[in-house]
NUMITOR-150877 format. One record per residue (C-alpha): residue number from 1; y, x negated, z. Coordinates in Angstrom, 2 decimals. Each point is the difference from the previous one (the first is absolute). Example, Ala and Ser with C-alpha at 12.3 -4.5 7.8 and 13.67 -1.06 7.14 Angstrom:
// NUMITOR-150877
n north east up
1 -4.50 -12.30 7.80
2 3.44 -1.37 -0.66
// end
This chain:
// NUMITOR-150877
n north east up
1 21.03 -14.08 0.28
2 2.42 1.03 2.75
3 1.65 3.37 0.41
4 3.40 -1.37 -1.07
5 -1.44 -1.45 -3.20
6 -1.67 3.32 -0.82
7 3.29 1.85 0.47
8 1.87 -2.51 -2.18
9 -2.59 0.20 -2.78
10 0.11 3.82 0.08
11 3.81 -0.03 -0.05
12 -0.02 -2.39 -2.97
13 -2.37 2.27 -1.97
14 2.14 3.05 0.82
15 3.15 -1.84 -1.09
16 -1.66 -0.86 -3.32
17 -0.92 3.66 -0.51
18 3.55 1.16 0.72
19 1.95 -2.68 -1.89
20 -1.99 -1.16 -3.05
21 -0.69 3.48 -1.49
22 3.72 0.81 0.26
23 0.82 -3.25 -1.77
24 -2.44 0.86 -2.80
25 1.47 3.50 -0.25
26 3.52 -1.37 -0.31
27 -1.18 -2.48 -2.62
28 -1.66 2.78 -1.99
29 3.28 1.94 -0.04
30 1.83 -2.97 -1.48
31 -2.71 -1.05 -2.47
32 -0.34 3.54 -1.35
33 3.79 0.31 -0.20
34 0.21 -3.09 -2.19
35 -3.09 0.61 -2.14
36 0.50 3.73 -0.61
37 3.78 0.32 0.27
38 -0.21 2.05 3.22
39 3.54 -0.64 1.21
40 -0.06 2.37 2.98
41 -1.52 -2.45 2.52
42 2.50 -2.68 -1.06
43 3.08 1.63 1.57
44 -0.85 1.08 3.55
45 1.95 -2.16 2.44
46 1.68 -2.16 -2.61
47 -1.42 -3.28 -1.25
48 -3.29 0.56 -1.83
49 -0.65 3.19 1.94
50 -0.93 -1.82 3.22
51 0.20 3.23 2.05
52 -2.40 2.05 -2.14
53 -2.86 -0.54 2.45
54 2.22 1.10 2.90
55 1.04 3.09 -1.96
56 -3.64 0.88 -0.65
57 -0.81 -0.34 3.70
58 2.89 2.27 1.00
59 -1.09 2.52 -2.63
60 -3.55 0.21 1.33
61 1.17 0.29 3.62
62 2.30 2.92 -0.86
63 -2.61 1.99 -1.91
64 -1.70 2.87 1.78
65 -3.60 -0.51 1.13
66 -1.83 2.94 -1.60
67 -3.66 0.87 0.57
68 -1.52 2.71 -2.25
69 -1.07 3.12 1.85
70 -3.57 -0.22 -1.34
71 -0.38 -3.73 0.67
72 -2.30 -1.56 2.58
73 2.85 -1.18 2.24
74 -1.80 -2.75 1.93
75 -1.57 -1.59 -3.06
76 3.23 0.43 -1.96
77 1.95 -1.93 2.65
78 -2.64 -2.71 0.46
79 -0.43 -0.85 -3.70
80 3.17 -2.16 -0.48
81 -0.89 -2.21 2.96
82 -3.58 -0.39 -1.19
83 1.28 -1.11 -3.40
84 2.12 -2.71 1.64
85 -2.20 -1.45 2.75
86 -2.72 -1.54 -2.27
87 2.61 -2.16 -1.73
88 1.30 -1.16 3.38
89 -3.51 -1.10 0.98
90 -0.55 -1.70 -3.36
91 3.31 -1.86 0.16
92 -0.85 -1.17 3.50
93 -3.12 -1.79 -1.29
94 1.67 -1.84 -2.91
95 0.95 -3.58 0.98
96 3.47 -1.12 -1.07
97 -0.33 -3.53 1.39
98 -2.94 -2.14 1.13
99 -1.35 1.67 3.14
100 2.68 2.70 0.06
101 -1.32 3.54 -0.33
102 0.48 2.87 2.42
103 -3.75 0.74 -0.14
104 -2.09 -3.16 -0.19
105 -3.28 1.51 -1.22
106 -2.89 -2.22 -1.22
107 -0.63 2.32 -2.97
108 3.64 0.96 -0.56
109 -0.57 0.71 -3.70
110 -2.50 2.76 0.80
111 2.34 1.33 2.69
112 2.92 0.27 -2.46
113 -2.09 1.76 -2.66
114 -1.40 2.43 2.57
115 3.46 0.80 1.34
116 1.47 0.69 -3.43
117 -2.89 2.32 -0.86
118 0.91 2.25 2.94
119 3.53 0.56 -1.32
120 -1.12 2.62 -2.51
121 -0.99 2.28 2.90
122 3.68 0.61 0.73
123 0.52 1.15 -3.58
124 -3.09 2.22 0.09
125 1.09 1.53 3.31
126 3.50 0.63 -1.37
127 -1.34 1.79 -3.08
128 -2.56 2.07 1.88
129 2.27 1.00 2.89
130 2.94 1.02 -2.21
131 -1.68 3.23 -1.21
132 1.39 -0.71 -3.46
133 -2.13 -0.16 -3.15
134 2.09 -2.77 -1.53
135 -0.22 -2.05 3.19
136 -3.78 0.47 0.12
137 -0.36 -0.98 -3.66
138 2.00 -3.16 0.63
139 -2.14 -0.83 3.03
140 -3.18 0.35 -2.04
141 1.43 -2.27 -2.67
142 0.80 -2.55 2.71
143 -3.59 0.08 1.22
144 -1.30 -0.45 -3.56
145 2.25 -3.01 -0.52
146 -1.14 -1.59 3.26
147 -3.67 0.41 -0.91
148 0.58 -1.37 -3.50
149 2.11 -3.03 0.82
150 -1.38 -1.06 3.36
151 -3.16 -1.36 -1.67
152 1.68 -2.37 -2.51
153 2.38 -1.19 2.72
154 -2.85 -0.83 2.37
155 -1.91 -1.78 -2.78
156 3.07 -2.08 -0.91
157 0.59 -0.93 3.63
158 -3.69 -0.82 0.45
159 0.32 -2.58 -2.77
160 2.79 -1.78 1.89
161 -1.92 0.14 3.28
162 -3.08 -1.39 -1.72
163 2.00 -2.83 -1.56
164 1.51 -0.90 3.38
165 -3.23 0.52 1.92
166 1.67 2.08 2.71
167 1.32 3.44 0.86
168 2.93 -1.39 1.98
169 3.34 0.27 -1.79
170 1.25 -3.17 1.69
171 -3.04 -1.98 -1.11
172 0.32 1.42 -3.52
173 3.50 -1.46 -0.21
174 -1.30 -3.36 1.22
175 -2.73 0.04 -2.67
176 2.39 1.05 -2.77
177 0.86 -2.36 -2.85
178 2.31 0.40 -3.04
179 -3.15 0.21 -2.18
180 -0.50 3.51 1.40
181 3.03 1.22 -1.98
182 -2.13 -0.31 -3.14
183 -3.52 0.34 1.37
184 0.67 3.21 1.95
185 2.61 1.43 -2.40
186 -2.13 2.95 -1.26
187 -0.71 1.00 3.59
188 3.69 -0.33 0.85
189 0.91 2.40 -2.83
190 -2.65 2.47 1.21
191 1.25 -0.25 3.58
192 3.63 0.57 -0.97
193 -0.86 2.97 -2.22
194 -2.13 1.57 2.74
195 2.78 -0.58 2.54
196 2.51 1.89 -2.19
197 -2.49 2.88 -0.32
198 -0.63 0.13 3.75
199 3.74 0.07 0.62
200 0.25 2.93 -2.46
201 2.90 -1.63 -1.78
202 0.80 0.20 -3.73
203 -1.84 -0.17 -2.30
204 -2.62 1.35 2.46
205 2.13 2.61 1.79
206 -2.02 3.06 -1.07
207 -0.39 1.27 3.61
208 3.80 0.37 0.29
209 0.77 0.83 -3.63
210 3.26 1.94 0.35
211 -0.22 1.40 -3.54
212 -3.46 1.47 0.66
213 -0.54 0.71 3.70
214 3.53 -0.18 1.52
215 -0.61 -2.93 2.35
216 -3.69 0.32 0.79
217 -1.09 -0.21 3.63
218 3.60 -0.56 1.17
219 1.45 3.17 -1.58
220 0.49 1.86 3.29
221 1.36 -2.94 2.00
222 3.66 -0.42 0.84
223 2.24 -2.25 2.08
224 -1.45 -2.87 1.96
225 -3.61 1.02 -0.63
226 0.57 -0.37 -3.74
227 1.81 -3.30 0.65
228 -3.08 -1.29 1.84
229 -2.12 0.55 -3.10
230 2.53 -1.92 -2.09
231 0.11 -2.78 2.59
232 -3.81 -0.19 0.00
233 0.09 -0.48 -3.79
234 2.35 -2.96 0.34
235 -2.05 -1.33 2.92
236 -2.99 0.12 -2.33
237 1.92 -1.99 -2.60
238 0.80 -2.64 2.62
239 -3.59 -0.12 1.25
240 -1.64 -0.29 -3.42
241 2.61 -2.52 -1.18
242 -0.58 -2.25 3.01
243 -3.78 0.40 -0.32
244 0.21 -0.98 -3.69
245 2.10 -3.02 0.94
246 -2.57 -1.08 2.58
247 -3.03 0.55 -2.22
248 1.22 -1.26 -3.38
249 3.25 -1.95 0.49
250 -0.91 -2.25 2.90
251 1.95 1.81 2.71
252 1.98 -2.56 1.97
253 -1.11 -2.92 -2.20
254 3.03 -1.90 -1.33
255 2.43 -2.80 0.86
256 0.76 -0.28 3.73
257 -2.65 2.61 0.75
258 -0.17 -1.03 3.66
259 3.58 1.22 0.48
260 0.61 2.37 -2.91
261 -3.46 1.50 -0.48
262 1.19 3.47 1.04
263 2.82 -0.22 -2.54
264 -2.43 -0.90 -2.78
265 -2.23 2.97 0.85
266 2.90 2.45 0.14
267 1.55 -1.43 -3.18
268 -3.22 0.30 -1.98
269 -0.56 3.51 1.33
270 3.54 0.98 -0.98
271 -0.61 -1.17 -3.57
272 -3.14 2.17 -0.17
273 2.00 2.95 1.36
274 2.55 -0.53 -2.78
275 -2.85 0.12 -2.52
276 -1.16 3.35 1.43
277 3.54 1.34 -0.30
278 0.21 -1.24 -3.60
279 -3.24 1.83 -0.81
280 1.45 3.24 1.36
281 3.12 -0.32 -2.11
282 -1.78 -0.99 -3.22
283 -3.21 2.04 -0.34
284 -0.46 3.75 -0.58
285 -2.42 2.05 2.05
286 -3.65 0.10 -1.07
287 -2.08 3.16 -0.23
288 -2.63 0.59 2.66
289 -2.87 -0.64 -2.44
290 1.65 -3.25 -1.14
291 0.23 -1.06 3.64
292 -3.73 0.48 0.57
293 -0.94 -1.61 -3.32
294 2.06 -3.10 0.82
295 -1.70 -0.38 3.36
296 -3.64 0.53 -0.95
297 -0.12 -1.33 -3.56
298 2.29 -3.01 0.40
299 0.88 -1.06 3.53
300 -3.46 0.30 1.57
301 -1.77 -1.98 -2.79
302 2.72 -2.69 0.06
303 -0.27 -0.30 3.77
304 -3.80 -0.23 -0.21
305 0.20 -2.76 -2.63
306 2.53 -1.85 2.15
307 -2.28 0.29 3.02
308 -2.99 -1.25 -2.01
309 1.94 -2.99 -1.34
310 1.12 -0.89 3.52
311 -3.54 0.30 1.34
312 -1.36 -2.30 -2.71
313 2.80 -2.52 0.58
314 -0.52 -0.03 3.77
315 -3.79 -0.35 -0.24
316 0.19 -2.78 -2.57
// end
């Protein structure tokens, strides 16, 4: 791989990180406006509130960058970037088209899971460095959610890797067949539920529960630093949606895949992102004990059964 190709692949991954999360954020504004009657985002700029995203950006730029006097300044400043970078690395390893991924790793599935697991460190650093009890409580809740939901997610993904016989995301797509939509459906439900929990989105938004702990680990953040945390959330939606599309929906598989494979992957991922937005609009927040009970009493056993069924099917 030449230097020019490396630069182009890195630029493509950065463009995805900067464009796709903003598109998902704009879509969430409009979907929530229609489903919940939130008319505010429908007016900015005229037709269908097209300028709402621009208005949000201007708002964050104008806000003062405040750092609490008792905060650990270096850690406080570093946390937003550390929350964003893991999703950039994960997006870079997800193939959108046959042979097209910014990072062409042999075990790209393991790389993506490892990268996403690091993202919680940014949240923990933000809560600890803020010198705020509500921020620290939210950070601890984030760590508990990661520990609880990382296991069922890994088990669900292991079932897909076992069925395909590879840890390469590209090879998983090549091994995929429509039969997987039924055969791996329990694992797909587990994966999607765990992804919502790791993103800390409703109904699993206990770490940022505004009615209980203000805004959790992000309470003391303002301006662009706060905007980076929001952008990392939408980047996580994009990453998990594309990963779900690659693992369970066949990625670029579809008519004219040789030319339109990237469009199929992005289209399937966008549909999954819409589902995540619909879940936020429709479901109330769970309690912390309900969150843990769902993970350990339901998702982990379902994922283990799915993995066992896959193992028996592959061996036989």
